[in-house]
Phi, psi and omega in degrees: 000131179289158178296329179297312183294319178304313180296327179292313175294326173298318179294320175299318181298320179293329177296314178298311177309312182296319176299316180299320178295323180290323178294317179288333179284321178292326178294323179292328176295317184291332184272349181294123187289146181291135180246140170234141173256116186204164174251153181276345178215124178289121184298342172296341178276338189301319182295343183251007181295134179244336185206139168235133179242133179242112180251130183224100183070235186264356177257158180203162184220138176243131183249131186233153174245129179214171182268113182234120178058042177074009182234149183274112183235153177265130173230160190231157171230132182204167177141209182285343185181169177275178190302136176261344179095344183246107182309330185285334181244355181278118185256012183280147171279137170234121193213161177276139175277143177293119181296326181297315177301318183292318177295324177291318178295319180286333176291316173302316179294333176274355177291127173288127189226160180266124178242149178251128171288115182251341175192143180246007182275156180257354188257359178238027186298324180306330184290344176247007179075025187239017179279175176303131172088352176260162171073191180236128185251127176248125183232137183240133183232154175264175183298335175276006179093351181294130173276120181261341180203137173216122182237131172252123173269129178248221183290157166271157181282185188301323177290334183086357184260350179236154187224143178271141184206160181197160169256168185315315189255007192260163167293177171281125178256164170231132177210169182301133185274096174253009192260351188314316183299334188250000180275060184206144175260016177290124183296322184299332183288336186252337188287145168287106190267013175289138174301324175246114185278103176296331176302309183293326176288339180075034177242167183236002175176177186292340181287356176259000171273136188250340188200138168241123173239122186238129178240131180233139183297135174254168183297334179280001180090355177265198181227132172264144183240144176221132177246129175248137177230165185300342180289340185282146191295322185263006185296313179301317184290320176297319182294316183293325181285327176292317182289350178271348184289141183227158178273157178275318178208168179267149177222161172274148183299334183292345177295330181278348184299133179081356178275153181293140178274128183256322185204161179217129180231127180249130187243119179245130182257175179281357173265357180094358174278154186209156177226141177240120183254124180242128185261128177234155174301131175261229184290153182226138172295137182285336187270312180245007179057021174285143174280123181259346171203172185227155172253139179232129178236118174268150178222136183239147182216167182051032172291144182285140176276181177301325180278358175090356179277159178286131176241175174249141182086182182250099180222159181218263183267014180099344185261350184260113183276175173296138180296140180216088181198166174211182181230149166261125177244158182279169176297324176303317182291320179297320179293324180292325181288323182293328182295336178295338184262005181271000000 
């Protein structure tokens, strides 16, 4: 073979290889999935949000924003049903939402993120966990009732790090799963679990507490009482300890009805607001009759209305009902409460 023919064959082979590379590159480009950059909640709506609903299967929780003591606070309603209007039959929990949890949730929803379009079909949503009755639905509404965002979260992919999601009119997306802490209708996951809610009292620390009045059941069936004020040496440490205690789980106050009352603690602030914590005997072991848990029911009073005057119950702009919740607490938490009375 002459040198000229050899170079011609070599050139033809290079041309074929180049053409194959172009075809492969074009095929890869055609298979590349569409990407969109978007936020799941437009941040411009956040200041005017009034309600967030989380639905998980047959259970749901509604989170509302209302005015309490002159401040906008988030509160939640969850339970066996929504309000019946009759305190004797209403089994729903009404509780303060943890502001840190809520702020982190909204910030995550407002974050602009990269989503991959994985399907535009409407007949295969179940394969992504996005069909009717599947997944977790988050809905965001303004005070006028307008829904500004609605997202359905479905299954996670094989790696567990990415999740399928869609809006009512969008294709199926896949994105990094940063939503796990909030894809739940469990009240405990959203609630302010502090035994004394500083949000409701309108305080930012123990230095704004002016008095503790504590009553504890005695063996003779009566109650011993102890009153602590800021001039006493151990007042500050006991207030700090009380404010640091948290509940183990949420209960409806009716669970504690008829139980022996073990203690009552009244917390009075310098703003005229007050809280009363009542501790009841909880679950008892059937074998050795030992008490395994306790119930604590808080009640708040003299919270400020919008006009700045003192009112009864927890109300603000008319949308905030009286709080209705309690805690199941451990023996360790009960022992911590009892040491306050020593």
